[in-house]
Chimera marker file (.cmm) of the C-alpha trace (Angstrom):
<marker_set name="trace">
<marker id="1" x="-5.372" y="-8.664" z="55.036" r="1" g="1" b="0" radius="0.5"/>
<marker id="2" x="-8.756" y="-9.992" z="53.845" r="1" g="1" b="0" radius="0.5"/>
<marker id="3" x="-9.112" y="-6.505" z="51.776" r="1" g="1" b="0" radius="0.5"/>
<marker id="4" x="-5.602" y="-6.571" z="50.139" r="1" g="1" b="0" radius="0.5"/>
<marker id="5" x="-6.333" y="-10.143" z="48.840" r="1" g="1" b="0" radius="0.5"/>
<marker id="6" x="-9.509" y="-8.669" z="47.542" r="1" g="1" b="0" radius="0.5"/>
<marker id="7" x="-7.525" y="-5.929" z="45.983" r="1" g="1" b="0" radius="0.5"/>
<marker id="8" x="-4.975" y="-8.201" z="44.581" r="1" g="1" b="0" radius="0.5"/>
<marker id="9" x="-7.696" y="-10.544" z="43.080" r="1" g="1" b="0" radius="0.5"/>
<marker id="10" x="-9.585" y="-7.666" z="41.709" r="1" g="1" b="0" radius="0.5"/>
<marker id="11" x="-6.461" y="-6.329" z="40.233" r="1" g="1" b="0" radius="0.5"/>
<marker id="12" x="-5.435" y="-9.755" z="38.701" r="1" g="1" b="0" radius="0.5"/>
<marker id="13" x="-8.800" y="-9.715" z="36.912" r="1" g="1" b="0" radius="0.5"/>
<marker id="14" x="-8.358" y="-6.487" z="35.765" r="1" g="1" b="0" radius="0.5"/>
<marker id="15" x="-4.990" y="-7.099" z="34.202" r="1" g="1" b="0" radius="0.5"/>
<marker id="16" x="-6.415" y="-10.107" z="32.707" r="1" g="1" b="0" radius="0.5"/>
<marker id="17" x="-9.373" y="-8.273" z="31.438" r="1" g="1" b="0" radius="0.5"/>
<marker id="18" x="-6.728" y="-5.647" z="29.755" r="1" g="1" b="0" radius="0.5"/>
<marker id="19" x="-4.688" y="-8.317" z="28.292" r="1" g="1" b="0" radius="0.5"/>
<marker id="20" x="-7.676" y="-9.775" z="26.691" r="1" g="1" b="0" radius="0.5"/>
<marker id="21" x="-8.820" y="-6.567" z="25.295" r="1" g="1" b="0" radius="0.5"/>
<marker id="22" x="-5.333" y="-6.186" z="24.056" r="1" g="1" b="0" radius="0.5"/>
<marker id="23" x="-5.321" y="-9.137" z="22.221" r="1" g="1" b="0" radius="0.5"/>
<marker id="24" x="-8.453" y="-8.541" z="20.654" r="1" g="1" b="0" radius="0.5"/>
<marker id="25" x="-7.493" y="-5.149" z="19.362" r="1" g="1" b="0" radius="0.5"/>
<marker id="26" x="-4.244" y="-6.909" z="17.594" r="1" g="1" b="0" radius="0.5"/>
<marker id="27" x="-6.243" y="-9.090" z="16.202" r="1" g="1" b="0" radius="0.5"/>
<marker id="28" x="-8.393" y="-6.196" z="14.514" r="1" g="1" b="0" radius="0.5"/>
<marker id="29" x="-5.445" y="-3.887" z="13.651" r="1" g="1" b="0" radius="0.5"/>
<marker id="30" x="-3.894" y="-7.266" z="11.814" r="1" g="1" b="0" radius="0.5"/>
<marker id="31" x="-6.928" y="-7.292" z="10.169" r="1" g="1" b="0" radius="0.5"/>
<marker id="32" x="-7.317" y="-3.803" z="9.524" r="1" g="1" b="0" radius="0.5"/>
<marker id="33" x="-3.815" y="-3.790" z="7.866" r="1" g="1" b="0" radius="0.5"/>
<marker id="34" x="-4.940" y="-6.921" z="5.583" r="1" g="1" b="0" radius="0.5"/>
<marker id="35" x="-7.758" y="-5.022" z="4.614" r="1" g="1" b="0" radius="0.5"/>
<marker id="36" x="-6.102" y="-1.662" z="3.986" r="1" g="1" b="0" radius="0.5"/>
<marker id="37" x="-3.442" y="-3.889" z="1.846" r="1" g="1" b="0" radius="0.5"/>
<marker id="38" x="-6.173" y="-5.479" z="-0.345" r="1" g="1" b="0" radius="0.5"/>
<marker id="39" x="-7.595" y="-1.983" z="-0.661" r="1" g="1" b="0" radius="0.5"/>
<marker id="40" x="-4.163" y="-0.380" z="-1.891" r="1" g="1" b="0" radius="0.5"/>
<marker id="41" x="-3.679" y="-3.018" z="-4.390" r="1" g="1" b="0" radius="0.5"/>
<marker id="42" x="-7.502" y="-2.916" z="-5.638" r="1" g="1" b="0" radius="0.5"/>
<marker id="43" x="-6.901" y="0.984" z="-5.997" r="1" g="1" b="0" radius="0.5"/>
<marker id="44" x="-3.763" y="0.256" z="-8.309" r="1" g="1" b="0" radius="0.5"/>
<marker id="45" x="-5.531" y="-2.169" z="-10.406" r="1" g="1" b="0" radius="0.5"/>
<marker id="46" x="-8.599" y="0.072" z="-10.933" r="1" g="1" b="0" radius="0.5"/>
<marker id="47" x="-6.081" y="2.910" z="-11.700" r="1" g="1" b="0" radius="0.5"/>
<marker id="48" x="-4.444" y="0.747" z="-14.375" r="1" g="1" b="0" radius="0.5"/>
<marker id="49" x="-7.514" y="-0.275" z="-15.556" r="1" g="1" b="0" radius="0.5"/>
<marker id="50" x="-8.812" y="3.513" z="-16.044" r="1" g="1" b="0" radius="0.5"/>
<marker id="51" x="-5.762" y="4.351" z="-17.827" r="1" g="1" b="0" radius="0.5"/>
<marker id="52" x="-5.936" y="1.827" z="-19.996" r="1" g="1" b="0" radius="0.5"/>
<marker id="53" x="-9.662" y="2.788" z="-20.738" r="1" g="1" b="0" radius="0.5"/>
<marker id="54" x="-8.360" y="6.567" z="-21.373" r="1" g="1" b="0" radius="0.5"/>
<marker id="55" x="-5.869" y="4.911" z="-24.016" r="1" g="1" b="0" radius="0.5"/>
<marker id="56" x="-8.701" y="3.275" z="-25.699" r="1" g="1" b="0" radius="0.5"/>
<marker id="57" x="-10.689" y="6.343" z="-25.891" r="1" g="1" b="0" radius="0.5"/>
<marker id="58" x="-8.305" y="8.325" z="-27.435" r="1" g="1" b="0" radius="0.5"/>
<marker id="59" x="-7.666" y="5.727" z="-29.864" r="1" g="1" b="0" radius="0.5"/>
<marker id="60" x="-11.147" y="5.856" z="-30.704" r="1" g="1" b="0" radius="0.5"/>
<marker id="61" x="-11.453" y="9.222" z="-30.936" r="1" g="1" b="0" radius="0.5"/>
<marker id="62" x="-8.684" y="9.716" z="-33.243" r="1" g="1" b="0" radius="0.5"/>
<marker id="63" x="-10.210" y="6.851" z="-35.326" r="1" g="1" b="0" radius="0.5"/>
<marker id="64" x="-13.838" y="8.279" z="-35.684" r="1" g="1" b="0" radius="0.5"/>
<marker id="65" x="-12.170" y="11.977" z="-36.016" r="1" g="1" b="0" radius="0.5"/>
<marker id="66" x="-10.377" y="10.317" z="-39.503" r="1" g="1" b="0" radius="0.5"/>
<marker id="67" x="-13.780" y="8.638" z="-40.535" r="1" g="1" b="0" radius="0.5"/>
<marker id="68" x="-15.437" y="11.948" z="-40.145" r="1" g="1" b="0" radius="0.5"/>
<marker id="69" x="-13.004" y="13.656" z="-41.917" r="1" g="1" b="0" radius="0.5"/>
<marker id="70" x="-13.153" y="11.018" z="-44.633" r="1" g="1" b="0" radius="0.5"/>
<marker id="71" x="-16.887" y="11.253" z="-45.072" r="1" g="1" b="0" radius="0.5"/>
<marker id="72" x="-16.863" y="14.969" z="-45.201" r="1" g="1" b="0" radius="0.5"/>
<marker id="73" x="-14.271" y="14.780" z="-48.138" r="1" g="1" b="0" radius="0.5"/>
<marker id="74" x="-16.731" y="12.187" z="-49.625" r="1" g="1" b="0" radius="0.5"/>
<marker id="75" x="-19.789" y="14.305" z="-49.403" r="1" g="1" b="0" radius="0.5"/>
<marker id="76" x="-17.618" y="17.200" z="-50.857" r="1" g="1" b="0" radius="0.5"/>
<marker id="77" x="-16.710" y="14.952" z="-53.968" r="1" g="1" b="0" radius="0.5"/>
<marker id="78" x="-20.226" y="13.453" z="-54.430" r="1" g="1" b="0" radius="0.5"/>
<marker id="79" x="-21.626" y="17.319" z="-54.407" r="1" g="1" b="0" radius="0.5"/>
<marker id="80" x="-18.917" y="18.435" z="-56.922" r="1" g="1" b="0" radius="0.5"/>
<marker id="81" x="-19.522" y="15.410" z="-58.904" r="1" g="1" b="0" radius="0.5"/>
<marker id="82" x="-23.691" y="15.710" z="-58.794" r="1" g="1" b="0" radius="0.5"/>
<marker id="83" x="-23.322" y="19.385" z="-59.381" r="1" g="1" b="0" radius="0.5"/>
<marker id="84" x="-21.328" y="18.996" z="-62.675" r="1" g="1" b="0" radius="0.5"/>
<marker id="85" x="-24.027" y="16.478" z="-63.981" r="1" g="1" b="0" radius="0.5"/>
<link id1="1" id2="2" r="1" g="1" b="0" radius="0.2"/>
<link id1="2" id2="3" r="1" g="1" b="0" radius="0.2"/>
<link id1="3" id2="4" r="1" g="1" b="0" radius="0.2"/>
<link id1="4" id2="5" r="1" g="1" b="0" radius="0.2"/>
<link id1="5" id2="6" r="1" g="1" b="0" radius="0.2"/>
<link id1="6" id2="7" r="1" g="1" b="0" radius="0.2"/>
<link id1="7" id2="8" r="1" g="1" b="0" radius="0.2"/>
<link id1="8" id2="9" r="1" g="1" b="0" radius="0.2"/>
<link id1="9" id2="10" r="1" g="1" b="0" radius="0.2"/>
<link id1="10" id2="11" r="1" g="1" b="0" radius="0.2"/>
<link id1="11" id2="12" r="1" g="1" b="0" radius="0.2"/>
<link id1="12" id2="13" r="1" g="1" b="0" radius="0.2"/>
<link id1="13" id2="14" r="1" g="1" b="0" radius="0.2"/>
<link id1="14" id2="15" r="1" g="1" b="0" radius="0.2"/>
<link id1="15" id2="16" r="1" g="1" b="0" radius="0.2"/>
<link id1="16" id2="17" r="1" g="1" b="0" radius="0.2"/>
<link id1="17" id2="18" r="1" g="1" b="0" radius="0.2"/>
<link id1="18" id2="19" r="1" g="1" b="0" radius="0.2"/>
<link id1="19" id2="20" r="1" g="1" b="0" radius="0.2"/>
<link id1="20" id2="21" r="1" g="1" b="0" radius="0.2"/>
<link id1="21" id2="22" r="1" g="1" b="0" radius="0.2"/>
<link id1="22" id2="23" r="1" g="1" b="0" radius="0.2"/>
<link id1="23" id2="24" r="1" g="1" b="0" radius="0.2"/>
<link id1="24" id2="25" r="1" g="1" b="0" radius="0.2"/>
<link id1="25" id2="26" r="1" g="1" b="0" radius="0.2"/>
<link id1="26" id2="27" r="1" g="1" b="0" radius="0.2"/>
<link id1="27" id2="28" r="1" g="1" b="0" radius="0.2"/>
<link id1="28" id2="29" r="1" g="1" b="0" radius="0.2"/>
<link id1="29" id2="30" r="1" g="1" b="0" radius="0.2"/>
<link id1="30" id2="31" r="1" g="1" b="0" radius="0.2"/>
<link id1="31" id2="32" r="1" g="1" b="0" radius="0.2"/>
<link id1="32" id2="33" r="1" g="1" b="0" radius="0.2"/>
<link id1="33" id2="34" r="1" g="1" b="0" radius="0.2"/>
<link id1="34" id2="35" r="1" g="1" b="0" radius="0.2"/>
<link id1="35" id2="36" r="1" g="1" b="0" radius="0.2"/>
<link id1="36" id2="37" r="1" g="1" b="0" radius="0.2"/>
<link id1="37" id2="38" r="1" g="1" b="0" radius="0.2"/>
<link id1="38" id2="39" r="1" g="1" b="0" radius="0.2"/>
<link id1="39" id2="40" r="1" g="1" b="0" radius="0.2"/>
<link id1="40" id2="41" r="1" g="1" b="0" radius="0.2"/>
<link id1="41" id2="42" r="1" g="1" b="0" radius="0.2"/>
<link id1="42" id2="43" r="1" g="1" b="0" radius="0.2"/>
<link id1="43" id2="44" r="1" g="1" b="0" radius="0.2"/>
<link id1="44" id2="45" r="1" g="1" b="0" radius="0.2"/>
<link id1="45" id2="46" r="1" g="1" b="0" radius="0.2"/>
<link id1="46" id2="47" r="1" g="1" b="0" radius="0.2"/>
<link id1="47" id2="48" r="1" g="1" b="0" radius="0.2"/>
<link id1="48" id2="49" r="1" g="1" b="0" radius="0.2"/>
<link id1="49" id2="50" r="1" g="1" b="0" radius="0.2"/>
<link id1="50" id2="51" r="1" g="1" b="0" radius="0.2"/>
<link id1="51" id2="52" r="1" g="1" b="0" radius="0.2"/>
<link id1="52" id2="53" r="1" g="1" b="0" radius="0.2"/>
<link id1="53" id2="54" r="1" g="1" b="0" radius="0.2"/>
<link id1="54" id2="55" r="1" g="1" b="0" radius="0.2"/>
<link id1="55" id2="56" r="1" g="1" b="0" radius="0.2"/>
<link id1="56" id2="57" r="1" g="1" b="0" radius="0.2"/>
<link id1="57" id2="58" r="1" g="1" b="0" radius="0.2"/>
<link id1="58" id2="59" r="1" g="1" b="0" radius="0.2"/>
<link id1="59" id2="60" r="1" g="1" b="0" radius="0.2"/>
<link id1="60" id2="61" r="1" g="1" b="0" radius="0.2"/>
<link id1="61" id2="62" r="1" g="1" b="0" radius="0.2"/>
<link id1="62" id2="63" r="1" g="1" b="0" radius="0.2"/>
<link id1="63" id2="64" r="1" g="1" b="0" radius="0.2"/>
<link id1="64" id2="65" r="1" g="1" b="0" radius="0.2"/>
<link id1="65" id2="66" r="1" g="1" b="0" radius="0.2"/>
<link id1="66" id2="67" r="1" g="1" b="0" radius="0.2"/>
<link id1="67" id2="68" r="1" g="1" b="0" radius="0.2"/>
<link id1="68" id2="69" r="1" g="1" b="0" radius="0.2"/>
<link id1="69" id2="70" r="1" g="1" b="0" radius="0.2"/>
<link id1="70" id2="71" r="1" g="1" b="0" radius="0.2"/>
<link id1="71" id2="72" r="1" g="1" b="0" radius="0.2"/>
<link id1="72" id2="73" r="1" g="1" b="0" radius="0.2"/>
<link id1="73" id2="74" r="1" g="1" b="0" radius="0.2"/>
<link id1="74" id2="75" r="1" g="1" b="0" radius="0.2"/>
<link id1="75" id2="76" r="1" g="1" b="0" radius="0.2"/>
<link id1="76" id2="77" r="1" g="1" b="0" radius="0.2"/>
<link id1="77" id2="78" r="1" g="1" b="0" radius="0.2"/>
<link id1="78" id2="79" r="1" g="1" b="0" radius="0.2"/>
<link id1="79" id2="80" r="1" g="1" b="0" radius="0.2"/>
<link id1="80" id2="81" r="1" g="1" b="0" radius="0.2"/>
<link id1="81" id2="82" r="1" g="1" b="0" radius="0.2"/>
<link id1="82" id2="83" r="1" g="1" b="0" radius="0.2"/>
<link id1="83" id2="84" r="1" g="1" b="0" radius="0.2"/>
<link id1="84" id2="85" r="1" g="1" b="0" radius="0.2"/>
</marker_set>
C-alpha cells in the first residue's frame, strides 16, 4: 500500500511538471507567433520600400538618359558651329 501512495505522488508530480512544461511551451508558442507576425509586416514594408526605390531608380535613369541625349546634341551643335568658324 505504501508503494502505491508513492507511485501516485510521483505520478501526480510528473503530471504537474508536464502541465508546467505545457504552459511554458504555450507562452513560447504565442511569443513566436507574435514575432512571426511582426516579421511578416516588416517584410511587407521592406518590399514596398524596395518597389518605391525601383520606381525612383527608373525615373532618375530616364531623366539622366534624356540629359545625356541633350548634352550630346549640344556637343554636336557646338562642333558644327566651331567647324564653320
